[in-house]
N, C-alpha and C positions, 0 to 999 in steps of 0.2 A: 612701552616696554619694547626692547629690541630682542632680536634672536640671540639667545645666549646658549645655543646648543653645545658650545664647548664646555659649559659648566655642568651640563647634564649628560655628558657622554656615558657615564657609568649608570645611567638610569636604566631600570628594568624595562622589558618590553611591555606590551599592552597588559592591563590588569586582568586578572582572572577572578571569578567569583570565589568568595571565601578567604581571600587574602586579607591580611590585617590592614587597618587604616594607617596610612603614612601622612605626614604633614610637611609641607615646605612653605616658605614665605618668600615673597619678592619684596625687598626693602628699597625704597627710593627716597632721596632727599627732595624736598620741595623748595623752589625758588622763593625768596622773600616776597611776601604779599600775595602768594598764590593759594593760601589756605581756603579762602572763601570760594574761589572757583572750583577747587578740588571737592569741597563739600557739595557744591551744586552738581558736579558730575556724578558723584556717588549717590546723590538723591535720585538720580535717574536709573540706578541699578546697573547691572552688568551690560556691556555693549554686545553681548552674545547670549544665546539661549543656554542658560545654566543646565537645564535638564539634558542637554545633548552633549555635555562635556565629559561625563563619566565621574565627575567629582562627587564625593559624598557631602562635603560642606565647602563653603567658600565664604570668607569674611574679609572685611577691610577695616583696618585701624587707621585713623587719621589724627596726626598730631600737628602742631603749628609748623614744624619743619620737616615732617616725615610722613610718608604713607606706606603702610605695610599690607600687602595682599597675601592672605593665607589660604592655601589650598589643601584640602584633605581628600584622601581616597586611596584606593589600591593602585599601586604603580603610579603614584601622583607625579613624579618627575617626568615620566613619559607623557602623562596627560597634559602637563603644563607645556612641554615641548611641542606636542601636537597642536595645542591651542595657539601658541606663539607663531608656529610655522604655517598655520593655515591663513592664507591671505584674506579670505572672506571674513573669518571670525576675528582676526586680529586687527582688522582695519579700524575698528573702534578705539584701539589703544592710542591712535594718533592724537586724540584730544589731550592726552597727558603730556605729550612732548614739550610744549611751551612751559609747562608747570614744573618740570623735573630739573633738578640740579644734578648733573652727572648721569652716570649709567646705573640703572637699577641692578641690584645684587641679589642673587639667589642665596637664601639662608636655609640650611638643612637643620632639622630638629636633632638636638643632642640630648635632651632630657624631657621627660614628661612625668606627671603624677596625676592619678585619678582617684578620687575618694571611693571607698568601697560601696558597692551597691547594697542598700539596706536589706534587700530580699536575699541576695546570694552571699553577702559579706565578702564578695570578691572585689578587690580593687586592682589597680595596676600601677606599676612604676617602671620606667624604662630608661635605659641609657643606650645611645647608639653612637657609632663612630662612622664618619664619612670616609669613603675610600680615599 
């Protein structure tokens, strides 16, 4: 992943406690034949200490031609920018360079749905618009 600060310029500042969870994804195309190596890299876990990032959740989806990194947390775009711009923590991303086709793209959440909690009967649904 490369520094895409221009895409997150509207990102909020550092997260504060009590803020709602936000989600963003970094979507990247894989070069033909690189799925196996991508799977091996992911089996090794994140190339940085997840507990130190401020994310509430992080997951990665791997398809034959695509990899999607999902980040969740308060002020998540700011957290992703901090991670990408930190030379020590982002050095581990270099292993992905030979596998990626083109430049990874930041995707912002525009819709979510959550089933009601059986105890509170409260669910949530949301729509958002990017600036």
